[in-house]
PAZAPA-4460 file (N, C-alpha, C; in steps of 0.05 Angstrom, whole numbers, plus 32768, in hexadecimal, padded with zeros to 4 digits):
% residues 256
    n_x    n_y    n_z   ca_x   ca_y   ca_z    c_x    c_y    c_z   seq   type   mol
   8610   862A   87BF   861A   8640   87D0   8636   8647   87C8     1      X     A
   863C   8661   87C7   8656   866A   87BE   866B   8663   87D3     2      X     A
   8684   8662   87C9   869B   865E   87DA   869E   8675   87ED     3      X     A
   869F   8670   8807   86A1   8686   881A   86AC   867D   8835     4      X     A
   86AD   868F   8849   86B8   8688   8863   86A6   8676   8873     5      X     A
   86B1   8668   8886   86A1   8658   8898   8690   866A   88A9     6      X     A
   867B   865F   88B4   866A   866F   88C5   8679   8676   88DE     7      X     A
   8675   868E   88E8   8682   8698   8900   8678   8689   8918     8      X     A
   8689   8681   892B   867F   8673   8943   866F   8686   8955     9      X     A
   865D   867A   8963   864C   868A   8975   865D   8693   898D    10      X     A
   8656   86AA   8998   8665   86B4   89AF   865F   86A2   89C7    11      X     A
   8673   869F   89DA   866E   868F   89F1   8656   8699   8A01    12      X     A
   8645   8686   8A0A   862E   868D   8A1A   8618   8699   8A0A    13      X     A
   861A   8699   89EF   8605   86A4   89DF   8604   86C2   89DD    14      X     A
   8618   86D0   89E8   8619   86ED   89E8   8622   86F8   89CE    15      X     A
   8624   8712   89CC   862D   871F   89B3   864B   871A   89AF    16      X     A
   8653   8718   8996   8670   8714   8991   8680   872C   899A    17      X     A
   8699   8727   89A2   86A9   873D   89AB   86B2   874F   8995    18      X     A
   86B7   8743   897D   86C0   8753   8966   86AA   8759   8953    19      X     A
   86AA   8770   8945   8696   8776   8932   8697   8762   891B    20      X     A
   8680   875D   890E   8680   874B   88F7   8690   8756   88E1    21      X     A
   869F   8746   88D2   86AF   8750   88BC   869C   8758   88A5    22      X     A
   86A6   876A   8894   8697   8772   887D   8695   875A   886A    23      X     A
   867E   8759   885C   8678   8742   884B   867A   874B   882E    24      X     A
   8689   873C   881E   868E   8742   8802   8686   872B   87F0    25      X     A
   8676   8730   87DC   866E   871B   87C8   867D   8721   87AE    26      X     A
   868A   870C   87A3   869A   870F   878B   868F   86FC   8776    27      X     A
   8688   8707   875E   867F   86F6   8748   868D   86FF   872F    28      X     A
   86A3   86F2   8728   86B4   86F9   8711   86B5   86E1   86FE    29      X     A
   86B7   86E7   86E4   86B7   86D2   86D0   86CF   86C0   86D2    30      X     A
   86E6   86CC   86D9   86FF   86BD   86DA   8703   86B1   86F6    31      X     A
   8701   8697   86FA   8704   868B   8714   871F   8692   8722    32      X     A
   8734   8692   8712   874E   8698   871E   874F   86B4   8728    33      X     A
   8744   86C7   8719   8743   86E3   8722   8731   86E6   873A    34      X     A
   871B   86D7   873B   8709   86D8   8751   8716   86CE   876B    35      X     A
   8726   86B9   8768   8735   86AE   8780   874A   86C2   8789    36      X     A
   8757   86CF   8776   876B   86E3   877D   875F   86FB   878B    37      X     A
   8749   8705   8780   873A   871B   878D   8730   8713   87A9    38      X     A
   8725   86FB   87AB   871C   86F2   87C5   8732   86F1   87DA    39      X     A
   874A   86E7   87D1   8760   86E6   87E4   8769   8701   87ED    40      X     A
   876A   8714   87DB   8771   8730   87E2   875E   873B   87F6    41      X     A
   8744   8738   87F2   8730   8743   8803   872F   8735   881E    42      X     A
   8734   871B   881F   8735   870D   8838   874D   8716   8849    43      X     A
   8762   871F   883B   877A   8728   884A   8773   8742   8859    44      X     A
   875D   874F   8852   8755   8767   8860   8744   8760   8879    45      X     A
   873E   8746   887D   872E   873E   8893   8710   873D   888D    46      X     A
   8709   873E   8873   86ED   873E   886B   86E4   8722   8865    47      X     A
   86CA   871D   8867   86BE   8703   885F   86B8   8705   8841    48      X     A
   86C0   86F1   8832   86BD   86F2   8815   86B0   86D8   880B    49      X     A
   869C   86DC   87FA   868F   86C6   87EC   8694   86C9   87CE    50      X     A
   869C   86B3   87C1   86A1   86B3   87A5   868C   86A2   8797    51      X     A
   867C   86AF   8785   8667   86A2   8777   8671   869A   875B    52      X     A
   866A   8682   8752   8673   8678   8739   8665   8683   8721    53      X     A
   864C   868D   8724   863D   8697   870E   8627   86AA   8719    54      X     A
   8619   86B9   8707   8606   86CD   8711   85F0   86C1   8722    55      X     A
   85E6   86A9   871B   85D1   869D   872B   85DA   8697   8748    56      X     A
   85F3   868D   874A   85FE   8688   8764   8603   86A2   8774    57      X     A
   860A   86B7   8766   860E   86D1   8773   85F4   86DB   877F    58      X     A
   85DE   86D8   8770   85C4   86E1   877A   85BC   86D1   8793    59      X     A
   85BF   86B7   8792   85B8   86A6   87A8   85CA   86AC   87C1    60      X     A
   85E3   86B0   87BC   85F6   86B6   87D2   85F0   86D1   87DE    61      X     A
   85E9   86E5   87CE   85E2   86FF   87D8   85CA   86FE   87EA    62      X     A
   85B6   86EE   87E3   859E   86EB   87F3   85A4   86DE   880D    63      X     A
   85B7   86CB   880E   85BD   86BC   8826   85D0   86CB   8839    64      X     A
   85E4   86D8   882D   85FA   86E4   883E   85F7   8702   8843    65      X     A
   85E6   8710   8833   85E2   872C   8836   85FD   873B   8836    66      X     A
   860B   873A   8820   8626   8748   881F   8624   8766   8821    67      X     A
   863A   8772   8827   863B   8790   8829   8644   879C   880F    68      X     A
   8651   878D   87FD   8659   8797   87E3   865C   877F   87D1    69      X     A
   8658   8783   87B7   865B   876E   87A3   866E   8777   878D    70      X     A
   867E   8764   8783   8690   8769   876C   8687   8757   8755    71      X     A
   8682   8763   873E   8679   8753   8727   8687   875D   870E    72      X     A
   8687   874B   86F9   8691   8753   86DF   8680   8746   86CA    73      X     A
   8687   874A   86B0   8679   873F   869A   8686   8724   8693    74      X     A
   8676   870F   8691   8680   86F4   868B   8686   86F0   866E    75      X     A
   8696   86DC   8667   869C   86D7   864B   8684   86CD   863B    76      X     A
   866F   86C5   8649   8657   86BC   863B   8645   86D3   8634    77      X     A
   864E   86EC   8639   863E   8703   8633   862B   870B   8649    78      X     A
   862E   8700   8661   861D   8708   8677   8620   8725   867D    79      X     A
   860A   8731   8684   8609   874E   8688   860D   8755   86A5    80      X     A
   8622   8764   86AC   8626   876B   86C9   8610   877C   86D4    81      X     A
   8603   878C   86C4   85ED   879C   86CD   85D5   878A   86D6    82      X     A
   85D0   8776   86C6   85BB   8763   86CD   85C1   8754   86E7    83      X     A
   85DB   874C   86EA   85E3   873E   8702   85DF   8750   871B    84      X     A
   85E7   876A   8718   85E4   877D   872E   85C6   8780   8735    85      X     A
   85B5   8782   8721   8599   8786   8726   858D   876E   8736    86      X     A
   8595   8756   872E   858B   873E   873C   8596   873C   8758    87      X     A
   85B0   8742   875C   85BB   8741   8777   85AE   8756   8789    88      X     A
   85AA   876E   877E   859F   8783   878E   8581   877F   8794    89      X     A
   8575   876C   8787   8559   8766   878D   8556   875A   87A8    90      X     A
   856D   874E   87B2   856C   8742   87CD   856F   8757   87E3    91      X     A
   8581   876B   87DE   8585   8781   87F0   8597   8796   87E3    92      X     A
   8596   87AF   87EB   85A6   87C4   87DF   85C3   87C1   87E9    93      X     A
   85D6   87C4   87D6   85F2   87C4   87DD   8602   87D0   87C7    94      X     A
   861A   87DC   87CD   862B   87E8   87B9   8638   87D2   87A8    95      X     A
   8640   87DA   878F   864D   87C6   877D   8665   87D2   8770    96      X     A
   867A   87C1   876D   8692   87C8   875F   8692   87B7   8745    97      X     A
   8692   87C4   872E   8692   87B7   8715   86AF   87B3   870B    98      X     A
   86B7   879B   8706   86D2   8795   86FC   86D0   8794   86DD    99      X     A
   86DF   87A6   86D0   86DD   87A8   86B3   86F8   87A0   86A6   100      X     A
   86F7   8799   868D   8710   8793   867E   871A   87AB   866F   101      X     A
   8732   87AA   8665   873C   87C0   8655   872A   87C6   863E   102      X     A
   8723   87E0   863B   8712   87E8   8625   86F5   87DE   8627   103      X     A
   86EC   87D6   863F   86D1   87CC   8642   86BD   87E3   863E   104      X     A
   86AD   87E1   862A   869A   87F6   8624   8681   87F7   8636   105      X     A
   8680   87E4   8649   8668   87E3   865A   8669   87F6   8672   106      X     A
   8680   8804   8675   8684   8813   868E   866E   8827   8693   107      X     A
   8668   8839   8680   8655   884E   8686   8639   8842   8689   108      X     A
   862F   882F   8678   8614   8824   867D   8612   8816   8698   109      X     A
   8628   8808   86A1   8627   87FA   86BA   8625   880E   86D1   110      X     A
   8636   8823   86D1   8635   8837   86E6   861B   8845   86E7   111      X     A
   8611   884C   86CF   85F7   885A   86CD   85E1   8849   86D9   112      X     A
   85E3   882E   86D5   85CD   881C   86DD   85D0   8814   86FB   113      X     A
   85E5   881D   8708   85E6   8818   8725   8601   880E   872F   114      X     A
   8615   880A   871E   862F   8803   8729   863B   881B   8737   115      X     A
   8644   8818   8750   864E   882E   875F   866A   8837   8758   116      X     A
   867A   8824   874E   8695   882A   8745   869E   8814   8733   117      X     A
   86B3   8819   8723   86BE   8805   8712   86DC   8804   8714   118      X     A
   86E7   87ED   8710   8704   87E9   8712   870D   87D9   86F9   119      X     A
   871F   87E5   86EA   8727   87D9   86D0   873F   87C6   86D4   120      X     A
   873E   87AF   86C8   8754   879C   86C8   876A   87A6   86B4   121      X     A
   8784   87A0   86BB   878D   8794   86D4   878F   87A9   86EA   122      X     A
   878D   87A0   8703   878E   87B3   871A   87A0   87A7   872F   123      X     A
   87A8   87B7   8742   87B9   87AE   8758   87A7   87A7   8770   124      X     A
   87B2   8797   8783   87A3   8790   879B   879C   87A9   87AC   125      X     A
   87AF   87BC   87AD   87AA   87D4   87BC   8793   87E4   87B0   126      X     A
   8793   87E6   8795   877D   87F4   8788   8762   87E7   878D   127      X     A
   8762   87CC   878B   874A   87BD   8790   873F   87C2   87AC   128      X     A
   8750   87BF   87C1   8746   87C2   87DC   873E   87DF   87E2   129      X     A
   874C   87F2   87D6   8744   880E   87DA   8728   8814   87CF   130      X     A
   8722   8809   87B7   8708   880D   87AC   86F2   8800   87BD   131      X     A
   86F7   87E7   87C6   86E3   87DA   87D7   86E0   87E8   87F1   132      X     A
   86F6   87F1   87FE   86F4   8800   8817   86E3   8819   8813   133      X     A
   86E6   8827   87FC   86D7   883F   87F7   86B9   8839   87F6   134      X     A
   86B1   8823   87EA   8695   881B   87EA   868B   8813   8805   135      X     A
   869C   8805   8815   8693   87FD   882F   8690   8814   8843   136      X     A
   869E   882A   883E   869C   8841   8850   8680   884D   884F   137      X     A
   8671   8848   883A   8656   8851   8838   8642   883F   8846   138      X     A
   864B   8828   8850   8639   8815   885D   8639   8819   887B   139      X     A
   8624   8813   8888   8623   8816   88A5   8618   87FC   88B1   140      X     A
   861B   87F9   88CC   860E   87E4   88DA   861E   87CA   88DC   141      X     A
   8636   87C9   88D2   8646   87B0   88D5   8663   87B8   88DB   142      X     A
   866C   87B4   88F3   8688   87BB   88FA   868D   87D8   88F8   143      X     A
   86A6   87DF   88F2   86AE   87FB   88EF   86B4   8801   88D2   144      X     A
   86AE   8819   88C8   86B5   881F   88AC   86D3   881E   88A9   145      X     A
   86DC   8814   8891   86F9   8813   888C   8705   882F   888E   146      X     A
   871C   8833   8899   8728   884D   889B   8731   8858   8880   147      X     A
   8733   8872   887E   873D   887D   8865   8754   8891   886A   148      X     A
   8759   8898   8883   8770   88AA   888A   8783   889A   889C   149      X     A
   879C   8898   8893   87B0   8889   88A2   87C6   889C   88AA   150      X     A
   87D0   8899   88C3   87E5   88AA   88CD   87FB   889A   88DA   151      X     A
   8814   88A0   88D1   882B   8894   88DE   883E   88AB   88E4   152      X     A
   8842   88B1   88FE   8852   88C8   8905   8846   88E2   88FA   153      X     A
   8856   88F2   88EB   884C   890A   88E0   8843   8907   88C3   154      X     A
   8840   88EE   88BB   8837   88E8   88A0   8819   88E1   88A0   155      X     A
   8809   88EE   8890   87ED   88E9   888E   87E5   88E3   8871   156      X     A
   87D8   88CD   886D   87CF   88C5   8852   87B0   88C2   8852   157      X     A
   87A3   88D1   8840   8786   88D0   883D   8780   88C0   8824   158      X     A
   8775   88A9   8828   8770   8896   8811   875A   88A1   87FF   159      X     A
   8746   88AE   8809   8730   88B8   87F8   8739   88D0   87E8   160      X     A
   8746   88E3   87F4   874F   88FB   87E6   8769   88F6   87D7   161      X     A
   8776   88DF   87DC   8790   88D8   87D1   87A4   88EE   87D6   162      X     A
   87A5   88F7   87EF   87B7   890C   87F7   87CA   8901   880C   163      X     A
   87E3   890B   880B   87F7   8903   881F   8804   891C   8829   164      X     A
   8808   891E   8844   8816   8934   8850   882A   8929   8864   165      X     A
   8841   8937   8866   8854   8930   887B   885B   894B   8888   166      X     A
   8857   894C   88A2   885C   8964   88B1   884B   897B   88A7   167      X     A
   8833   8975   889D   8821   8989   8892   8826   8991   8875   168      X     A
   883C   8988   886A   8843   898F   884E   8838   8979   883B   169      X     A
   882A   8982   8827   881E   896F   8814   8834   8964   8801   170      X     A
   8833   894A   87FD   8845   893D   87EB   8836   8934   87D2   171      X     A
   8842   8939   87BB   8835   8933   87A2   8841   8919   8797   172      X     A
   8830   8904   8797   8839   88E9   878F   882B   88E0   8776   173      X     A
   8838   88CF   8766   882B   88C2   8750   8818   88AD   875B   174      X     A
   8807   88A1   8749   87F4   888D   8751   8802   8875   875E   175      X     A
   8818   886C   8751   8826   8854   875B   8834   885B   8775   176      X     A
   8840   8872   8777   884D   887A   8790   8839   887B   87A7   177      X     A
   8821   8886   87A2   880C   8887   87B6   8804   886B   87BF   178      X     A
   8800   8859   87AC   87F8   883E   87B3   880D   882F   87C4   179      X     A
   8827   8834   87BD   883D   8827   87CC   883E   8833   87E8   180      X     A
   883C   884D   87EB   883C   8859   8805   8824   8850   8816   181      X     A
   880D   884E   8809   87F5   8846   8818   87F9   882A   8823   182      X     A
   8805   8818   8814   880A   87FD   881D   881C   87FD   8836   183      X     A
   8831   880D   8835   8844   880F   884C   8836   881B   8865   184      X     A
   8826   8830   8860   8819   883F   8876   8804   882E   8883   185      X     A
   87F7   881D   8873   87E2   880C   887E   87EE   87F5   8890   186      X     A
   8808   87F1   888D   8816   87DD   889D   882F   87E8   88A9   187      X     A
   882D   87FD   88BB   8844   880A   88C6   8855   87F7   88D6   188      X     A
   8870   87FA   88D3   8884   87EA   88E1   8886   87CE   88D6   189      X     A
   8874   87C6   88C5   8875   87AB   88BA   8887   87AB   88A1   190      X     A
   889A   8798   88A0   88AC   8796   8889   889E   8788   8872   191      X     A
   889C   8796   885B   888F   878B   8843   88A4   8783   882F   192      X     A
   88A3   876A   8826   88B6   8760   8813   88B0   876B   87F7   193      X     A
   88C3   8768   87E5   88BF   8771   87C9   88A7   8762   87BD   194      X     A
   88A6   8748   87C3   8890   8737   87B8   8875   8741   87C2   195      X     A
   8873   8746   87DC   885A   8750   87E7   8852   876B   87DA   196      X     A
   8866   877C   87D7   8860   8797   87CB   8857   8794   87AE   197      X     A
   8865   8783   879F   885D   877E   8783   8840   8773   8781   198      X     A
   883A   8760   8793   8820   8754   8793   880A   8768   8799   199      X     A
   8810   877B   87AB   87FB   878E   87B4   87F9   87A7   87A4   200      X     A
   880F   87B1   879A   8810   87CC   878D   880E   87CA   876E   201      X     A
   881C   87B7   8763   881C   87B5   8746   8806   87A2   873D   202      X     A
   87FE   87A4   8723   87E8   8794   8719   87EE   8776   871D   203      X     A
   87D8   8766   8720   87DB   874A   8726   87E9   873B   870F   204      X     A
   87E9   8746   86F7   87F6   8739   86E1   8811   8745   86DA   205      X     A
   881C   8755   86ED   8836   8762   86E9   884C   874D   86E6   206      X     A
   885C   874F   86D1   8872   873C   86CD   888C   874B   86C7   207      X     A
   888E   8763   86D1   88A6   8773   86CC   88BC   876E   86E0   208      X     A
   88CF   8780   86E1   88E7   877E   86F2   88E0   8784   870F   209      X     A
   88E5   8772   8722   88DE   8777   873E   88EE   878E   8749   210      X     A
   8904   8797   873C   8913   87AE   8745   8903   87C7   8744   211      X     A
   88EB   87C6   8737   88DA   87DE   8736   88D2   87E7   8752   212      X     A
   88D1   87D4   8765   88CB   87DB   8781   88E0   87ED   878C   213      X     A
   88FA   87E6   8788   8910   87F6   8792   890E   8812   8786   214      X     A
   8908   8813   876D   8906   882D   875E   88F1   883F   876B   215      X     A
   88D9   8834   8770   88C4   8844   877B   88C8   884B   8799   216      X     A
   88D5   8839   87A7   88DD   8840   87C2   88EF   8859   87C2   217      X     A
   8902   8859   87AF   8914   8870   87AD   8905   888A   87A6   218      X     A
   88F0   8887   8795   88E0   889E   878E   88D2   88A9   87A7   219      X     A
   88C6   8896   87B7   88B8   889F   87CF   88CB   88AC   87E3   220      X     A
   88E2   88A1   87E6   88F5   88AD   87F9   88FC   88C9   87F1   221      X     A
   8900   88CF   87D8   8906   88EA   87CF   88F0   88FE   87D7   222      X     A
   88D8   88F5   87D7   88C1   8907   87DD   88BA   8907   87FA   223      X     A
   88BB   88EF   8806   88B2   88ED   8822   88C8   88F4   8837   224      X     A
   88E0   88EC   8831   88F6   88EE   8845   890A   8905   883E   225      X     A
   8905   8914   8829   8918   8929   8821   891B   893E   8837   226      X     A
   8933   8942   8841   8939   8956   8855   892A   8951   886F   227      X     A
   8923   8938   8874   8915   8930   888C   8921   8916   8897   228      X     A
   891A   890F   88B0   8922   88F5   88BB   8914   88E0   88AA   229      X     A
   8922   88CB   88A2   8915   88B7   8890   8900   88A7   889F   230      X     A
   88EB   88A0   8890   88D5   888F   889A   88D6   8874   888D   231      X     A
   88DF   8873   8874   88E0   885A   8865   88FB   884C   886A   232      X     A
   88FA   8833   8874   8912   8825   887B   8915   880B   886B   233      X     A
   892D   8804   8866   8933   87EB   8857   8940   87D7   8869   234      X     A
   8935   87BF   8869   8942   87A8   8877   894D   8797   8861   235      X     A
   8967   8798   885D   8974   878C   8846   896E   876E   8844   236      X     A
   8966   8766   882C   8960   874A   8828   8944   8742   8831   237      X     A
   8935   8755   883D   891A   874F   8847   8905   8761   883A   238      X     A
   8908   877B   883D   88F4   878D   8831   88F5   87A9   883D   239      X     A
   88DE   87B6   883D   88DC   87D2   8845   88C6   87D6   885A   240      X     A
   88C9   87EA   886A   88B5   87F1   887F   88B5   880F   8883   241      X     A
   889E   8819   888C   889B   8835   8893   8897   8837   88B1   242      X     A
   88A6   8849   88BE   88A5   884D   88DB   88A4   886A   88E1   243      X     A
   8896   8872   88F7   8897   888E   88FF   88B3   8895   8909   244      X     A
   88BA   88AE   8906   88D4   88B8   8910   88D4   88B7   892E   245      X     A
   88E9   88AD   893A   88EB   88AC   8957   88F1   88C7   8962   246      X     A
   88E7   88CC   897A   88ED   88E5   8987   88D4   88F1   8994   247      X     A
   88D8   8908   899F   88C1   8915   89AD   88AB   891A   8999   248      X     A
   8893   8915   89A3   887B   891A   8993   8875   8904   897F   249      X     A
   8883   88ED   8981   887D   88D7   896F   8861   88CD   8974   250      X     A
   8853   88C8   895E   8837   88BE   8960   8836   88A1   8957   251      X     A
   8825   8892   8964   8821   8877   895C   8810   8877   8942   252      X     A
   8813   8863   8931   8803   8862   8918   87E5   8861   891F   253      X     A
   87D5   8871   8911   87B9   8872   8916   87AA   8871   88FB   254      X     A
   8790   886B   88FD   877E   886C   88E6   8764   887A   88EE   255      X     A
   8757   8885   88DB   873D   8892   88E1   872B   8891   88C9   256      X     A
***
């Protein structure tokens, strides 16, 4: 049996649980360290995650746990991700995210054969969770679909369209600026440290200057807060947070 969460306790009195069941994710990656990293990121979203050590274990785990989405890649022994997907989907239909390496030539055959999306290494935690959330939005019957529109005050971020508006005005952001803003907007009022931001926004193998966070925060402020009341705040020595502007008409952070 793959590594996964403990069984959920039964509701008192045998009744239905008060909270919806978390989304179930099956991970089968060739690199155990990367699999553990991916599992940790997905668990931080509140999802149940099972990590399978090999394709055979992935098939058995899929049959037992009925996951909502599966993440697979090509193993160093030449294992075919398309074949793994076919065997897993023989248990039940589910979307799949294919993890590919730089220059991996299997992308088009895998997608053509049934992979719903692919994510090329190296990738950031925010990019990973965004891709998985997009696949989960197409699933029904377990909990609530993950949100894709986030609002803090007069700032609205659409994760699917990758559009950002403040006060109705569209803001044009680079890919990294968008991922950084999305992280802050998904955790309004929460102070995020440089380390947390690097872990979530930049690639997992990033070994550059941590001051890049300050640089991109300054980029965001120029676009988001220019000629407006600032929303991005710095707590010196701790990190950064986004908060709605105080005053009449202030809206609480929402998702939809």
